[in-house]
C-alpha positions as CSV (number, residue, x, y, z in Angstrom):
1,M,63.6,81.5,-6.3
2,S,62.8,80.8,-2.7
3,R,60.5,83.2,-0.8
4,Q,62.4,85.0,2.0
5,V,60.8,85.3,5.4
6,P,60.9,88.9,6.8
7,I,63.3,89.2,9.7
8,R,60.7,90.9,11.8
9,L,58.4,87.9,11.5
10,V,61.3,85.6,12.4
11,L,62.0,87.7,15.5
12,V,58.3,88.2,16.7
13,V,56.5,84.9,16.0
14,P,58.8,82.4,17.8
15,F,58.9,84.5,21.0
16,A,55.1,85.0,20.9
17,I,54.4,81.3,20.4
18,Q,56.9,80.4,23.1
19,T,55.3,82.7,25.6
20,F,51.7,81.6,24.7
21,A,52.6,77.9,24.9
22,A,54.3,78.3,28.3
23,V,51.3,80.1,29.8
24,G,48.8,77.8,28.2
25,L,50.6,74.6,29.3
26,T,50.8,75.9,32.8
27,G,47.1,76.6,32.8
28,W,46.2,73.2,31.3
29,L,48.4,71.4,34.0
30,S,46.7,73.5,36.7
31,L,43.2,72.5,35.4
32,R,44.2,68.8,35.0
33,H,45.6,68.6,38.6
34,G,42.5,70.5,39.8
35,R,40.2,67.9,38.3
36,I,42.2,65.1,39.9
37,A,41.9,66.8,43.2
38,V,38.2,67.3,42.7
39,N,37.8,63.6,41.9
40,D,39.6,62.7,45.1
41,V,37.6,65.1,47.3
42,A,34.3,63.9,45.7
43,A,35.2,60.3,46.3
44,Q,36.0,61.0,50.0
45,L,32.8,63.0,50.4
46,R,30.6,60.2,49.0
47,A,32.3,57.6,51.1
48,E,32.0,59.7,54.2
49,V,28.3,60.5,53.7
50,T,27.5,56.8,52.9
51,S,29.4,55.7,56.1
52,R,27.4,58.2,58.2
53,I,24.1,56.9,56.8
54,Q,25.1,53.3,57.4
55,Q,26.1,54.0,61.0
56,H,22.9,55.9,61.7
57,I,20.6,53.3,60.1
58,Y,22.4,50.3,61.8
59,S,21.8,51.9,65.2
60,Y,18.3,52.9,64.2
61,I,17.2,49.5,63.0
62,E,18.8,47.6,65.8
63,R,16.7,49.3,68.5
64,P,13.3,47.8,67.7
65,H,14.7,44.3,67.7
66,Q,16.3,45.0,71.1
67,I,13.0,46.1,72.5
68,N,11.3,43.0,71.1
69,Q,14.0,40.8,72.8
70,L,13.5,42.7,76.1
71,N,9.8,42.1,76.0
72,L,10.2,38.5,75.1
73,D,12.6,38.0,78.0
74,A,10.1,39.7,80.3
75,I,7.4,37.3,79.1
76,R,9.5,34.2,79.6
77,L,10.6,35.4,83.1
78,G,7.0,36.0,84.1
79,I,7.5,39.7,84.5
80,L,5.0,40.5,81.7
81,N,1.7,38.6,81.2
82,V,0.4,38.8,77.6
83,Q,-3.1,38.1,78.9
84,D,-3.0,41.1,81.2
85,E,-4.0,44.0,78.9
86,A,-3.5,46.7,81.5
87,S,0.1,45.6,82.3
88,L,1.0,45.4,78.5
89,L,-0.4,48.9,77.9
90,S,1.5,50.4,80.9
91,Y,4.7,48.6,79.9
92,F,4.6,49.6,76.2
93,S,3.8,53.2,77.1
94,K,6.8,53.5,79.3
95,Q,9.0,52.0,76.6
96,L,7.8,54.5,74.0
97,E,8.6,57.3,76.5
98,T,12.1,55.9,76.8
99,F,12.8,55.1,73.1
100,N,11.8,58.1,71.1
101,T,12.6,56.6,67.7
102,I,10.1,53.9,68.0
103,S,6.6,54.8,66.7
104,Y,4.6,51.7,67.7
105,I,4.9,48.7,70.1
106,Q,2.3,46.0,69.9
107,F,1.4,42.4,70.6
108,G,-1.0,40.3,68.6
109,S,-2.2,36.9,69.7
110,E,-3.4,33.8,67.9
111,Q,-6.7,34.4,69.6
112,K,-7.1,37.6,67.5
113,I,-6.4,39.9,70.4
114,F,-4.4,43.0,69.8
115,T,-2.8,45.4,72.3
116,G,-0.6,48.3,71.2
117,V,0.5,51.8,71.9
118,E,1.3,54.3,69.1
119,R,3.3,57.5,69.1
120,L,1.5,60.1,67.0
121,D,3.2,62.7,64.9
122,D,2.7,65.3,67.6
123,G,4.4,63.2,70.2
124,N,1.3,62.1,72.1
125,L,0.5,58.5,72.7
126,Q,-2.6,56.6,71.6
127,I,-3.7,53.2,72.9
128,R,-5.1,50.6,70.5
129,I,-7.1,47.6,71.7
130,S,-9.0,44.9,69.9
131,N,-10.4,41.9,71.8
132,K,-13.6,39.9,72.4
133,S,-15.2,42.6,74.5
134,S,-14.7,45.2,71.7
135,G,-16.3,42.8,69.2
136,Y,-12.8,42.5,67.6
137,N,-13.1,46.1,66.5
138,L,-10.0,48.2,67.0
139,H,-10.6,50.9,69.6
140,S,-8.3,53.9,69.9
141,Y,-8.1,55.6,73.3
142,T,-6.3,58.6,74.9
143,P,-4.0,57.1,77.6
144,S,-3.7,58.3,81.2
145,K,-0.3,59.0,82.6
146,F,-0.2,55.4,83.8
147,G,-1.0,54.0,80.3
148,E,-4.6,53.2,81.0
149,A,-7.3,53.6,78.4
150,T,-9.5,56.7,79.0
151,K,-11.4,58.5,76.2
152,L,-12.5,56.5,73.2
153,L,-11.3,58.4,70.1
154,K,-12.0,56.1,67.1
155,T,-13.3,52.7,66.2
156,T,-12.0,50.7,63.3
157,P,-14.2,47.7,62.5
158,N,-13.2,44.1,61.9
159,Y,-9.5,44.2,62.9
160,D,-7.6,41.0,62.8
161,P,-3.9,41.3,63.7
162,R,-3.2,37.9,62.2
163,T,-3.7,39.2,58.7
164,R,-1.4,42.2,59.1
165,P,2.1,42.1,57.4
166,W,3.9,42.5,60.8
167,Y,2.2,39.3,62.0
168,V,2.4,37.2,58.8
169,A,6.1,37.8,58.2
170,P,7.6,36.3,61.4
171,V,5.1,33.4,61.4
172,R,6.4,32.4,58.0
173,A,10.0,33.0,59.0
174,G,9.8,31.4,62.4
175,K,12.3,33.8,63.8
176,P,12.8,37.6,64.3
177,T,12.5,39.4,61.0
178,W,11.6,42.6,59.2
179,T,8.3,43.1,57.4
180,K,8.1,44.6,54.0
181,I,7.4,48.3,54.0
182,Y,3.6,48.6,54.4
183,T,0.8,51.1,55.1
184,Y,-0.7,51.6,58.5
185,F,-4.2,50.2,58.8
186,D,-5.9,53.5,59.6
187,T,-3.3,56.2,59.0
188,P,-1.7,57.4,55.8
189,K,1.8,56.5,56.9
190,L,4.5,54.0,55.7
191,A,6.3,51.9,58.3
192,I,8.4,48.8,58.7
193,T,8.1,46.5,61.7
194,A,10.7,44.5,63.6
195,A,8.6,41.4,64.5
196,Q,9.4,38.6,67.0
197,P,7.4,35.4,67.3
198,V,6.5,34.3,70.9
199,Y,6.3,30.5,71.5
200,G,4.9,28.7,74.5
201,K,5.1,25.1,75.6
202,N,5.7,22.5,72.9
203,N,6.9,25.3,70.6
204,K,3.3,26.5,70.1
205,L,2.9,30.0,68.7
206,I,1.3,32.4,71.2
207,G,1.6,35.6,69.3
208,I,3.8,38.2,67.7
209,L,5.7,41.1,69.3
210,G,6.3,44.1,67.1
211,S,8.1,47.4,67.2
212,D,7.6,49.9,64.4
213,L,9.9,52.4,62.6
214,T,8.3,54.9,60.3
215,L,10.1,55.9,57.1
216,S,9.6,59.6,58.0
217,D,12.2,59.3,60.7
218,I,14.9,58.1,58.2
219,H,13.7,60.7,55.8
220,Q,14.2,63.5,58.3
221,F,17.7,62.3,59.0
222,L,18.7,62.3,55.3
223,E,17.2,65.8,54.9
224,K,19.6,67.2,57.5
225,L,22.7,65.9,55.6
226,K,24.8,68.5,53.8
227,I,26.2,67.0,50.5
228,G,28.1,69.7,48.7
229,K,25.9,72.4,47.4
230,S,23.2,70.4,45.6
231,G,24.1,66.8,46.2
232,Q,21.3,64.3,47.1
233,T,21.1,61.0,48.8
234,F,18.3,58.4,48.9
235,I,17.6,54.9,50.0
236,V,15.9,52.5,47.7
237,E,14.6,49.0,47.8
238,R,15.8,46.5,45.2
239,S,12.4,46.9,43.5
240,G,13.3,50.6,42.9
241,E,10.8,52.0,45.4
242,L,12.0,54.8,47.6
243,V,12.5,54.2,51.3
244,A,13.6,57.8,52.1
245,N,15.5,60.7,50.5
246,S,17.2,63.9,51.3
247,T,14.6,66.2,49.6
248,P,11.4,67.6,50.9
249,E,9.5,65.2,48.6
250,A,7.9,62.3,50.5
251,P,8.6,58.8,49.4
252,F,4.9,58.2,48.9
253,I,1.8,59.9,47.6
254,V,-1.6,59.7,49.1
255,S,-4.3,58.7,46.7
256,K,-7.9,58.5,48.1
257,G,-6.5,58.4,51.6
258,V,-4.1,55.5,50.9
259,P,-0.3,56.0,50.7
260,Q,1.3,54.7,47.5
261,R,5.0,54.1,47.1
262,I,7.0,56.2,44.7
263,G,9.7,54.7,42.5
264,A,13.0,56.5,42.6
265,A,12.9,56.6,38.8
266,N,9.7,58.7,39.0
267,S,10.9,61.1,41.6
268,K,10.2,64.8,41.0
269,N,13.9,65.6,41.9
270,V,15.9,65.5,38.6
271,L,19.1,64.2,40.3
272,I,17.4,61.4,42.1
273,R,15.3,60.5,39.0
274,S,18.3,60.5,36.6
275,T,20.5,58.6,39.1
276,A,17.9,55.8,39.5
277,R,17.4,55.5,35.8
278,Y,21.2,55.4,35.2
279,L,21.6,52.6,37.7
280,T,18.8,50.6,36.1
281,Q,20.2,51.1,32.7
282,R,23.8,50.2,33.7
283,F,23.0,47.1,35.8
284,G,19.7,46.0,34.2
285,H,18.1,45.5,37.6
286,L,19.0,46.9,41.1
287,S,19.2,43.4,42.5
288,K,22.5,42.9,40.5
289,I,24.3,45.5,42.6
290,D,26.2,43.4,45.1
291,S,29.1,45.7,46.2
292,S,29.7,49.3,46.8
293,Q,30.7,51.2,43.7
294,Q,31.7,54.8,42.8
295,L,30.5,55.8,39.3
296,D,29.9,58.9,37.3
297,F,27.3,59.8,34.6
298,T,26.0,63.0,32.9
299,I,22.8,65.0,33.0
300,D,22.5,67.4,30.2
301,G,26.2,67.3,29.6
302,Q,27.0,67.9,33.3
303,R,29.1,65.3,35.1
304,Q,27.6,63.7,38.2
305,F,29.5,61.8,40.9
306,L,27.7,58.7,42.2
307,Q,28.2,56.1,44.9
308,V,25.8,53.2,45.4
309,T,26.2,50.8,48.4
310,P,24.2,47.8,49.4
311,F,22.8,47.8,52.9
312,S,21.5,44.7,54.6
313,D,21.2,42.9,57.9
314,R,20.8,39.3,59.1
315,R,17.0,39.8,59.5
316,G,16.1,40.3,55.9
317,L,16.6,44.0,55.2
318,D,18.0,44.7,51.7
319,W,18.3,48.3,50.6
320,L,20.6,50.4,48.5
321,I,22.1,53.7,49.8
322,V,22.8,56.1,46.9
323,V,24.7,59.4,47.1
324,A,24.9,61.7,44.1
325,V,26.8,64.9,43.8
326,P,27.2,67.2,40.7
327,E,30.8,67.9,39.7
328,A,29.8,71.5,39.3
329,D,29.6,71.8,43.1
330,F,33.4,71.4,43.3
331,M,34.5,72.9,39.9
332,E,33.2,76.4,40.4
333,A,36.5,77.9,41.7
334,I,38.5,75.8,39.2
335,N,36.4,76.9,36.3
336,A,36.8,80.5,37.4
337,N,40.6,80.0,37.5
338,T,40.4,78.4,34.0
339,R,38.7,81.6,32.6
340,Y,41.4,83.7,34.2
341,T,44.1,81.4,32.7
342,I,42.6,81.8,29.2
343,L,42.6,85.6,29.6
344,L,46.2,85.5,30.8
345,C,47.2,83.4,27.8
346,F,45.7,86.0,25.3
347,G,47.2,88.8,27.4
348,A,50.6,87.2,27.3
349,L,50.3,86.7,23.5
350,V,49.4,90.3,22.9
351,L,52.2,91.5,25.2
352,A,54.8,89.2,23.6
353,T,53.8,90.3,20.2
354,A,54.1,94.0,21.1
355,L,57.4,93.5,22.8
356,G,58.6,91.5,19.8
357,C,57.6,94.2,17.4
358,V,59.5,96.9,19.4
359,T,62.6,94.7,19.7
360,S,62.6,93.8,16.1
361,R,62.3,97.4,15.1
362,W,65.3,98.2,17.3
363,I,67.3,95.5,15.7
364,V,66.2,96.0,12.1
365,M,66.5,99.8,11.8
366,P,70.4,99.9,11.8
367,I,70.5,97.0,9.3
368,H,68.0,98.8,7.1
369,R,70.0,102.1,7.2
370,L,73.2,100.2,6.5
371,S,71.6,98.4,3.6
372,K,70.5,101.7,2.0
373,A,74.0,103.1,2.4
374,A,75.5,100.0,0.7
375,E,73.0,100.4,-2.2
376,A,73.9,104.1,-2.6
377,L,77.6,103.2,-2.6
378,S,77.1,100.5,-5.3
379,R,75.4,103.2,-7.5
380,G,78.4,105.5,-7.0
381,E,76.4,108.0,-4.9
382,W,79.2,109.0,-2.6
383,D,78.1,112.5,-2.1
384,S,74.5,111.8,-1.2
385,M,75.5,109.5,1.7
386,A,78.3,111.9,2.9
387,V,80.1,108.8,4.0
388,D,82.3,109.3,7.1
389,P,84.8,106.5,7.9
390,R,84.1,106.8,11.6
391,L,80.3,106.7,11.0
392,M,80.7,103.7,8.8
393,A,82.7,101.9,11.5
394,S,80.1,102.7,14.1
395,R,77.3,101.4,11.8
396,T,79.3,98.3,11.0
397,Y,79.8,97.7,14.7
398,A,76.1,98.1,15.4
399,L,75.2,95.8,12.5
400,T,77.6,93.1,13.7
401,K,76.2,93.4,17.3
402,S,72.6,93.1,16.0
403,I,73.4,90.1,13.9
404,I,75.1,88.4,16.8
405,Y,72.0,89.1,19.0
406,V,69.6,87.7,16.3
407,L,71.7,84.6,15.8
408,S,71.9,84.0,19.6
409,A,68.1,84.5,19.9
410,I,67.4,82.0,17.1
411,A,69.9,79.5,18.5
412,S,68.1,79.6,21.8
413,L,64.7,78.5,20.2
C-alpha cells in the first residue's frame, strides 16, 4: 500500500520552495554580477594607477639627462669652461635652483678633479670640491648667493671621482647612461645618476657630467597615491630590491651608517612582501616578466588584485611597477548586500510557509468536514449529522471549488 502525502504538505512545500528559490536565485545573480563589476573596476584602477606612475617617472627621469645635454652643449659652445671651477659652481647652483627635482649636479675629470653642488634634504645647497689644492680631499662648503665657496663644513679624505659608480658606468658604455642605484659617498642616501661622457679632440675622454635623482623623491610621489582603501604600489629592480614604495617604510635600512637595500620579499608590509613572493614563485625570476600582466592571488584566503608592468628606457633603466589592491576594498558593500539577501531568503521562506499553512487550512477544513459527514452517512448516522439538503449542496459546492483551486495550483507548478 503506497504511502499518501498529506494534502497540507502538498500545498505548503512547493510554494515555499518556489519562493525561496526565486529570492535565492535573484541574490546569487546580484552577487555574481557585482563580482564581475568589481573585477572590471579593479582592472581599470590598476591600469590607471600604473599609467600615472609611468607618466610621472618618465618625466622625472628625463630631466637629468636634459640637464646633462644642456651642460654638454654649453661646454662645446665655449659657454662653460670645465677648468673654471668658479663658473661651474655658479652654473650648477643656478640649475639646482631652477630644477627642484634634481639633487646633485657634478663634473668629474680624468685629472681626478671634482666639482659639484648638492641639494640637501632641507633645501639648502652645499658645494663639493676636490682638486690638487685640496690634496684631492673632498671639501664641503656653504655657498654664497653667487654659488661661491664660503665656510668649510666638512672634509672627506682621498676622494677620487673616477672610482665612483656615476663615473665608471658612462665610461664603460661610451654614451649617456644610468648608473645602478648606489649609496652616496658621505651621506646615508640612495641615488641614481644620469651620466654623460664629455669627449674632446680626437675623441679623448675629458670627464663625466652627472645629474642625480634620489629615490626618496619617487618614494614621496608613491606615498601620495590613493589606491582603494588599502592598496599598495612599489617599484622594484629585476634583482628584487626595492626602488620605492607607497608605504612609510624606506626602501633601505641604515646599518653602521651605511644604507643597505631591502628586497621587496623582505618588506615589513604584508601586501608588498606577499606580492613580491608570489611574483617570484609564479615566474621563477623577475627578469622573466616581459609584458604588463593583471593577476590575482590570495593572502590568508583573501583575494588580491595585482598588476605588474615592466618600465624601461633606452639608457638602461629596467624596473617593474607593481600595483596590488585587496578585493575586500571593493567588496564591502556587495558583501553587506549578500548578508541582506540571505536574511531576505530566510524571511521569504518563513513567510511563504506561514501563508501556505493558512491557505491549506482554509482549503482543507471544508474537505475535512465533508469527509466526516460522508463517514457518518456510511454508518447510517443520519440523525447525528442532521443532514439538510441545502447544507449538503453548499458543502458540495465548496468542496468542488476547493478541489478546482488545488488542481489549478498544482498545475501551475
